[in-house]
Structures are given as C-alpha cells and as structure tokens.
VMD Tcl script that draws the C-alpha trace (Angstrom):
set ca {
  {41.10 172.39 -139.21}
  {42.54 169.62 -137.08}
  {42.21 170.35 -133.40}
  {45.45 169.80 -131.38}
  {45.51 168.68 -127.78}
  {48.42 169.12 -125.32}
  {50.00 165.95 -123.99}
  {49.08 165.42 -120.34}
  {51.79 163.86 -118.12}
  {50.71 162.68 -114.70}
  {52.70 163.23 -111.48}
  {53.38 159.51 -111.28}
  {54.94 159.59 -114.75}
  {57.12 162.58 -113.77}
  {58.41 160.85 -110.63}
  {59.17 157.70 -112.63}
  {61.15 159.72 -115.18}
  {63.15 161.48 -112.42}
  {63.93 158.17 -110.69}
  {65.05 156.72 -113.98}
  {67.46 159.62 -114.57}
  {68.91 159.36 -111.05}
  {69.50 155.62 -111.47}
  {71.31 156.06 -114.77}
  {68.56 154.53 -116.92}
  {68.27 155.47 -120.55}
  {65.58 157.38 -122.29}
  {65.22 157.34 -126.05}
  {68.57 155.49 -126.23}
  {70.56 158.35 -124.63}
  {72.21 157.82 -121.21}
  {71.56 160.50 -118.59}
  {74.63 162.28 -117.08}
  {75.54 161.00 -113.62}
  {75.12 163.26 -110.59}
  {77.88 164.37 -108.19}
  {78.40 161.92 -105.35}
  {79.44 164.60 -102.77}
  {77.25 166.29 -100.18}
  {76.54 169.98 -99.67}
  {77.18 171.99 -96.49}
  {73.64 171.04 -95.38}
  {74.53 167.33 -95.69}
  {72.24 166.91 -98.70}
  {73.14 165.16 -101.97}
  {74.74 167.50 -104.48}
  {72.47 168.05 -107.52}
  {75.28 169.15 -109.88}
  {76.35 166.92 -112.76}
  {79.58 165.01 -112.28}
  {82.35 166.29 -114.53}
  {85.54 164.97 -112.91}
  {85.02 161.34 -112.03}
  {82.20 161.04 -109.48}
  {82.34 164.74 -108.54}
  {81.23 168.03 -110.03}
  {83.50 170.99 -110.73}
  {82.72 172.51 -107.33}
  {83.65 169.47 -105.29}
  {86.53 168.29 -107.42}
  {89.79 169.35 -105.82}
  {92.57 170.62 -108.03}
  {95.65 168.52 -108.79}
  {93.57 165.41 -109.26}
  {92.56 164.79 -105.61}
  {89.17 163.24 -104.89}
  {87.82 164.46 -101.56}
  {85.14 162.68 -99.65}
  {81.81 164.45 -99.25}
  {82.72 165.53 -95.68}
  {85.91 167.31 -96.87}
  {84.30 169.12 -99.80}
  {83.91 172.88 -99.35}
  {81.79 174.62 -101.99}
  {82.73 178.21 -102.77}
  {79.54 179.59 -101.24}
  {80.33 177.99 -97.88}
  {81.63 180.54 -95.35}
  {84.67 179.87 -93.16}
  {82.59 179.53 -90.02}
  {80.36 176.83 -91.54}
  {83.40 175.09 -93.00}
  {85.21 175.08 -89.63}
  {82.08 173.87 -87.84}
  {81.62 171.00 -90.30}
  {85.31 170.11 -90.11}
  {85.06 170.11 -86.31}
  {82.20 167.60 -86.53}
  {84.25 165.42 -88.84}
  {87.30 165.54 -86.52}
  {85.20 164.69 -83.48}
  {83.65 161.75 -85.32}
  {87.04 160.40 -86.47}
  {88.31 157.24 -84.70}
  {91.10 157.62 -82.15}
  {93.53 155.69 -84.34}
  {93.15 158.17 -87.17}
  {92.71 157.49 -90.87}
  {94.95 157.39 -93.87}
  {94.92 161.18 -94.10}
  {96.05 161.57 -90.48}
  {98.79 159.07 -89.65}
  {99.52 160.75 -86.32}
  {96.21 159.51 -84.99}
  {94.70 162.99 -84.44}
  {93.30 165.83 -86.53}
  {95.90 168.16 -87.98}
  {94.69 171.00 -85.70}
  {92.89 169.19 -82.88}
  {94.54 168.94 -79.48}
  {95.53 165.39 -78.53}
  {95.48 164.03 -74.99}
  {97.58 161.29 -73.41}
  {94.96 158.69 -74.30}
  {95.09 159.59 -77.99}
  {91.70 161.28 -78.05}
  {91.24 164.49 -80.07}
  {89.23 167.60 -79.21}
  {87.95 170.33 -81.54}
  {88.67 173.28 -79.24}
  {87.81 176.94 -79.73}
  {91.45 177.63 -80.60}
  {91.34 174.94 -83.30}
  {88.17 176.44 -84.78}
  {89.78 179.90 -84.79}
  {92.82 178.56 -86.64}
  {90.61 176.88 -89.23}
  {88.62 180.05 -89.74}
  {91.79 182.13 -90.06}
  {93.26 179.72 -92.61}
  {90.07 179.64 -94.65}
  {89.73 183.45 -94.58}
  {93.29 183.92 -95.80}
  {92.87 181.28 -98.50}
  {89.78 182.98 -99.87}
  {91.31 186.45 -99.67}
  {88.56 188.23 -97.74}
  {90.32 191.52 -97.07}
  {88.13 192.92 -94.28}
  {88.17 189.63 -92.43}
  {91.95 189.38 -92.81}
  {92.36 192.86 -91.29}
  {90.09 191.90 -88.41}
  {92.09 188.74 -87.72}
  {95.30 190.75 -87.79}
  {93.88 193.10 -85.16}
  {92.91 190.12 -82.99}
  {96.37 188.60 -83.37}
  {97.92 191.92 -82.28}
  {96.10 191.85 -78.95}
  {98.50 190.90 -76.17}
  {96.57 188.91 -73.58}
  {99.08 189.80 -70.86}
  {98.81 193.51 -71.64}
  {95.02 193.28 -71.67}
  {95.03 191.55 -68.30}
  {97.32 194.25 -66.93}
  {95.03 197.01 -68.20}
  {92.00 195.36 -66.62}
  {93.87 194.99 -63.34}
  {94.83 198.68 -63.42}
  {91.22 199.67 -64.10}
  {89.96 197.51 -61.25}
  {92.48 199.09 -58.89}
  {91.45 202.58 -59.98}
  {87.74 201.86 -59.41}
  {88.49 200.40 -55.97}
  {90.45 203.51 -54.94}
  {87.69 205.84 -56.15}
  {85.04 203.91 -54.23}
  {87.05 203.71 -51.02}
  {88.52 207.23 -51.20}
  {92.07 205.87 -51.15}
  {93.67 208.62 -53.25}
  {95.44 211.92 -52.57}
  {94.81 215.50 -53.70}
  {97.61 218.04 -53.17}
  {97.34 221.63 -51.94}
  {96.60 222.91 -55.46}
  {93.73 220.46 -56.05}
  {95.73 218.10 -58.28}
  {94.19 214.61 -58.44}
  {97.06 212.59 -59.87}
  {95.23 209.26 -59.72}
  {92.27 210.58 -61.72}
  {94.51 212.32 -64.26}
  {96.82 209.36 -64.85}
  {94.29 206.54 -64.95}
  {91.20 208.16 -66.50}
  {91.72 211.51 -68.21}
  {95.01 210.82 -69.96}
  {93.88 207.47 -71.43}
  {90.87 209.30 -72.88}
  {93.12 211.84 -74.62}
  {95.80 209.37 -75.74}
  {93.95 208.22 -78.92}
  {93.92 211.84 -80.13}
  {97.64 212.11 -79.46}
  {98.60 208.82 -81.13}
  {96.06 208.27 -83.89}
  {94.21 211.50 -84.71}
  {97.01 214.08 -84.63}
  {99.83 211.48 -84.79}
  {102.16 213.54 -82.62}
  {105.91 213.16 -83.22}
  {108.28 214.35 -80.48}
  {111.88 215.49 -80.77}
  {114.43 216.60 -78.18}
  {112.85 214.66 -75.33}
  {116.29 214.34 -73.73}
  {116.16 218.07 -72.99}
  {113.31 217.63 -70.51}
  {114.55 217.39 -66.90}
  {114.37 213.82 -65.63}
  {113.99 215.11 -62.06}
  {113.95 218.38 -60.20}
  {112.30 221.61 -61.20}
  {112.02 222.86 -64.76}
  {109.95 225.34 -66.77}
  {108.60 224.27 -70.19}
  {107.69 227.31 -72.32}
  {105.68 226.73 -75.53}
  {103.74 228.57 -78.22}
  {99.96 228.67 -77.96}
  {97.45 228.44 -80.84}
  {94.43 226.64 -82.23}
  {91.38 228.62 -80.99}
  {90.85 226.03 -78.24}
  {93.69 225.16 -75.79}
  {94.01 221.58 -77.03}
  {97.73 222.05 -77.62}
  {98.27 222.44 -73.87}
  {96.45 219.16 -73.19}
  {98.35 217.25 -75.88}
  {101.72 218.69 -74.82}
  {101.10 217.67 -71.22}
  {100.24 214.14 -72.29}
  {103.31 213.96 -74.52}
  {105.59 215.05 -71.66}
  {104.03 212.46 -69.36}
  {104.36 209.64 -71.90}
  {107.97 210.57 -72.61}
  {109.21 211.18 -69.06}
  {106.56 209.86 -66.66}
  {106.32 213.34 -65.11}
  {103.25 215.57 -64.89}
  {103.86 219.08 -66.21}
  {101.87 221.43 -64.00}
  {100.20 224.05 -66.17}
  {100.01 227.74 -65.35}
  {96.67 229.15 -66.50}
  {95.00 232.55 -66.70}
  {92.49 233.68 -64.11}
  {89.62 233.34 -66.62}
  {90.22 229.58 -66.81}
  {89.60 229.08 -63.11}
  {86.61 231.42 -63.04}
  {84.82 229.43 -65.76}
  {82.30 226.94 -64.33}
  {83.22 223.25 -64.68}
  {86.39 224.03 -66.68}
  {88.09 225.63 -63.70}
  {87.33 222.67 -61.44}
  {88.66 220.13 -63.93}
  {91.73 222.27 -64.60}
  {92.56 222.10 -60.89}
  {92.05 218.34 -60.82}
  {94.45 217.86 -63.73}
  {97.21 219.84 -62.04}
  {96.80 223.34 -63.46}
  {97.16 226.33 -61.21}
  {96.97 230.11 -61.44}
  {99.79 231.78 -63.34}
  {100.87 233.85 -60.34}
  {104.34 234.20 -58.91}
  {103.51 232.59 -55.58}
  {101.98 229.37 -56.97}
  {104.66 228.95 -59.63}
  {107.42 229.55 -57.09}
  {106.02 226.91 -54.75}
  {105.77 224.31 -57.52}
  {109.26 224.91 -58.89}
  {110.82 225.02 -55.42}
  {109.16 221.67 -54.68}
  {110.93 220.19 -57.74}
  {107.87 220.04 -60.01}
  {107.97 220.32 -63.80}
  {105.90 223.37 -64.79}
  {104.53 224.31 -68.24}
  {103.50 227.78 -69.36}
  {102.13 229.32 -72.57}
  {103.14 233.01 -72.38}
  {101.10 234.10 -75.41}
  {97.90 233.27 -73.52}
  {94.64 234.21 -75.21}
  {96.50 236.40 -77.70}
  {98.01 233.26 -79.19}
  {94.85 231.17 -79.04}
  {92.67 233.83 -80.65}
  {94.97 235.08 -83.41}
  {93.57 234.96 -86.97}
  {94.58 232.45 -89.61}
  {96.74 234.96 -91.47}
  {99.00 235.30 -88.40}
  {99.54 231.58 -87.87}
  {102.91 230.59 -86.42}
  {103.75 234.23 -85.69}
  {104.42 234.42 -81.98}
  {102.57 237.10 -80.08}
  {104.06 239.14 -77.25}
  {105.26 237.08 -74.28}
  {103.82 239.41 -71.69}
  {106.14 241.09 -69.19}
  {108.36 238.07 -68.67}
  {106.86 236.88 -65.41}
  {107.70 233.25 -66.26}
  {111.38 234.17 -66.68}
  {111.47 235.88 -63.30}
  {109.91 232.79 -61.75}
  {112.55 230.52 -63.30}
  {115.32 232.84 -62.15}
  {114.07 232.87 -58.55}
  {113.84 229.07 -58.48}
  {117.10 228.63 -60.46}
  {115.57 226.03 -62.78}
  {116.22 225.53 -66.53}
  {113.88 226.94 -69.16}
  {112.99 224.47 -71.95}
  {111.80 226.28 -75.15}
  {109.16 224.16 -76.89}
  {107.70 224.50 -80.39}
  {104.34 222.91 -81.31}
  {103.57 222.60 -85.03}
  {100.14 221.45 -86.19}
  {97.87 223.00 -83.59}
  {97.37 226.13 -85.70}
  {95.44 224.15 -88.32}
  {92.86 222.36 -86.16}
  {90.47 225.34 -86.10}
  {91.43 227.94 -88.74}
  {90.09 231.21 -87.31}
  {88.72 233.45 -90.05}
  {87.17 236.26 -88.02}
  {86.82 237.44 -84.44}
  {83.46 238.89 -83.38}
  {84.92 241.32 -80.87}
  {81.68 243.09 -80.01}
  {80.04 239.80 -79.11}
  {83.15 238.72 -77.21}
  {83.09 241.88 -75.07}
  {79.39 241.43 -74.42}
  {80.03 237.87 -73.21}
  {83.13 238.80 -71.24}
  {85.49 236.51 -73.17}
  {88.78 237.40 -74.89}
  {87.54 236.52 -78.38}
  {84.61 234.94 -80.20}
  {85.95 232.96 -83.17}
  {84.43 232.24 -86.55}
  {86.26 229.15 -87.77}
  {86.25 227.48 -91.19}
  {84.31 224.42 -89.96}
  {81.25 226.53 -89.22}
  {80.53 226.91 -92.94}
  {80.24 223.15 -93.33}
  {77.64 222.72 -90.58}
  {74.63 222.96 -92.98}
  {76.08 220.00 -94.92}
  {77.64 217.77 -92.27}
  {75.84 218.91 -89.14}
  {77.63 218.97 -85.76}
  {80.34 216.63 -87.08}
  {81.68 219.54 -89.10}
  {82.83 221.21 -85.88}
  {85.40 218.50 -85.13}
  {89.02 219.73 -85.19}
  {90.94 218.99 -88.36}
  {93.32 215.99 -88.21}
  {96.56 217.87 -88.82}
  {99.94 216.21 -88.27}
  {101.62 217.51 -85.12}
  {105.30 217.86 -84.27}
  {106.54 218.86 -80.81}
  {110.18 219.83 -80.40}
  {111.80 220.39 -77.02}
  {114.75 222.74 -77.41}
  {118.01 222.87 -75.54}
  {117.45 224.12 -71.97}
  {118.47 227.66 -71.08}
  {120.46 227.66 -67.86}
  {119.35 230.30 -65.35}
  {121.93 229.56 -62.67}
  {124.47 231.71 -64.53}
  {122.35 234.80 -63.78}
  {121.68 234.07 -60.11}
  {118.35 234.42 -58.26}
  {118.85 238.17 -57.76}
  {118.49 238.66 -61.55}
  {114.74 238.13 -61.14}
  {114.54 241.72 -59.84}
  {116.49 243.17 -62.79}
  {113.99 244.23 -65.49}
  {116.61 244.37 -68.26}
  {117.83 240.84 -67.56}
  {114.24 239.56 -67.46}
  {113.31 241.28 -70.75}
  {116.47 240.11 -72.53}
  {115.96 236.52 -71.41}
  {112.28 236.68 -72.40}
  {113.20 237.82 -75.92}
  {115.81 235.08 -76.13}
  {113.22 232.41 -75.28}
  {110.73 233.87 -77.74}
  {113.26 234.06 -80.59}
  {114.37 230.48 -79.91}
  {110.82 229.16 -80.15}
  {110.14 231.22 -83.31}
  {113.23 229.78 -85.01}
  {112.21 226.26 -83.98}
  {108.77 226.81 -85.50}
  {110.25 228.03 -88.80}
  {112.64 225.08 -88.96}
  {109.89 222.53 -88.39}
  {107.53 224.23 -90.84}
  {110.17 224.09 -93.57}
  {110.72 220.39 -92.89}
  {107.18 219.10 -92.99}
  {105.69 217.60 -96.16}
  {102.06 218.54 -95.62}
  {99.66 219.88 -93.04}
  {97.92 216.50 -92.75}
  {100.68 213.99 -93.64}
}
mol new
graphics top color blue
foreach p $ca { graphics top sphere $p radius 0.5 }
foreach p [lrange $ca 0 end-1] q [lrange $ca 1 end] { graphics top cylinder $p $q radius 0.2 }
display resetview
C-alpha cells in the first residue's frame, strides 16, 4: 500500500499567500475578492469583502452614498463610541470646512467668531440622542425623554429651597406654635417624602376643591379606613397641594400616648380631639380636619368596607357651631383597599392595649415575597370635597342643644355616605 504524506506549508509560505490575496494577486488563475477600504471603530482596516464599490455591506450607506472610513458606523458600534469618534473627526476638520459642511463648521459643533468649531458636551449629547432614536433602543429613548423633561430652572429652585431648609435647621431659625406644630419641617421635608405616594402610587384625583375655604376657619370631616391611618396623611397633603393651607388634624388620645408617633404627630400639626384645642384652632382661623369614625373606621373588617361607622356623639359638630365655621363633608375612595382586613385578633389587641390587631391579606404572601408583601396595595384613590354646610344659620348657642347637634351629625354622615356610593359607582376598577 502506498504511504501518503500530508503537504507541509511553512509560515513564510502562508504569509506570502496572504499578502498576495491582499494585493489582489491571482492564484490558480482566479482573482481574489477585494477587501473593504473603510476602517472599523477601532481605526483598524475592515476585513470584510467589498460588495458595493470599495466598501462592504456594513459600511456602504444606503441610497448609493459612499462614506469615508471616518463617517462609517458599523451596526455593532454604540452611540457613545459613534459620538466620540464623530467628535474627533469634527475637531480634526479644518476651520474652512469641507464639501460636506459648507458653513465652515460641523453640523452640531458650536462655532465661535473666529470660525473655529468645538465638540462640546451638548453636541455629544445631541449626537447620542439622534443615534439612539435612529437605532430604536427603547429603554435608552425613555431615559433620554426623562432627561429632556428635567427643567433646569425648577431643579435649581428645588436645590435652593433645600439649602435654605438645611440652613434654618442648623441655625434654629424656625418657629413652633403652641401645639408643637413645626410648619417648616412639615412643608419642606415630610410632605415631599409623602408626595410620590400621593401622585404616583395611589394616583389621587381630587374633586370639589373649590369647596375648601381659601381663608378663615373651616372643619373638614372625612371617612376613615385602611387599617393604618394613611388616608389622613394623604388627605392632608392633598389639601395643602390644592389650597396651600395646612389642615390641622384632630387625633385620639392613644395617638399622642404612643412613643415616637405622638411626637411626630405634634410636629406635623395634629392635636388632641378635645373641645378646647379644636376651639382655639378654629377661632384662630385655622383649617381643621377630623375623622369621626376613629379606630372603629380604621379597624372595620373587609366585609364592611365603605360602610360608615357611628360618628361618635357629634363633638366635632358642636365645635363647628361654637366657632361658626363651615363643615366640609369629604369622601375618600381607595383607602379601604390598601390593607384588606380579614380578621381582628381582639384578645391579643386587649392584651396589648390597642383598639384592634388586624390580620390583613398581605400577611399570607409573606412566605413567598418576604417583607415586601406587607406593602399597601396600589389602589386608585379619589377624594371629593362636598358642598360646605353653613353653621351660621344655627347660631353658636346651638352647640348646647343636643337635638341640633345630633341632627347635624347625621346630616354630615349621610352626605359623606352618599358621596362614597356615588364615587364607587363611577370608578372603573380598584386599581385603575
């Protein structure tokens, strides 16, 4: 049997063959295909075969144009690299410009009085934005849209406000009233922290804002629900954003006896729901907010949602009558769904000295999602401020008439219940 040996080709022979192909020489009578004459993003010769004149498919521009190697942009080149390379090309261009730039400057570069061109940061941003939009990168397009929406003047104003707030806190240049209300802290720190929940998480829509008193005393009366008193916080923020006025909350004694919570409640303007404190605030022309259902409304089970509980003995009505201020019935829809309460462990609640101990639906998802499961549900909220009830027609002496107080209390309660039913019938979904 004839023994076969493999042909051995030396390195020198391989280099000679490669050089021959690159120079267009022939081998076995067949001409090698020419290479693309453009350069890659790394400024290296393109190794693709030329298919459209001297260029490959990648570097050949549509509609028959023939770009130079510096203008070519392969599809795997990102917008940042493309803008950086274009910036180098613009900076290297002569002051008089070329045939592609008759104005004597790059199409996006800033031009000075002496005709020189600069590739500024703004020019690079514009190039990147144009390239991102051309290539259709959705996430990058959304990010650029968010950057374009930023108002530099508004940002500067916010930073100035923050700097002023920090200076006042460090120097002690702020006031606290007789009830412990720190308006500077509430307006410039606490409310901005809550505002994203109001605008983006619960997407609160307000109606009847014109019924809120623009000045002078007034009593806002609203339903209470949601296991945690988040509806009171959101309603206060909504009133402030709509009118610029702080609604001073009237809270139960338990709130102010609770460590940490009581102190912060005082700082945000809340005070004890007693006749003396409420009278002083309303007489001073303050806007006051009260939730007559109290813990009975907060701790009611899911099956009783949007069913108003008893409004107590009508102490808030007597207060409004003594101060001769209007009562604004307010309905809050959406807060009932943030923490659906399935069961109340009353024995444990009595042992802890609290009004109720809730078992909410989110607790069953904790084994799967962990602590994140305990976040409130993102329901869609609607707050309606009803037509004010005038108390001046009854006179201040009516505050001592139990029948007048009870009748007016029932009237306020029925008004809020009807507002709740009307808004519930009009909403599309709990979350939309």
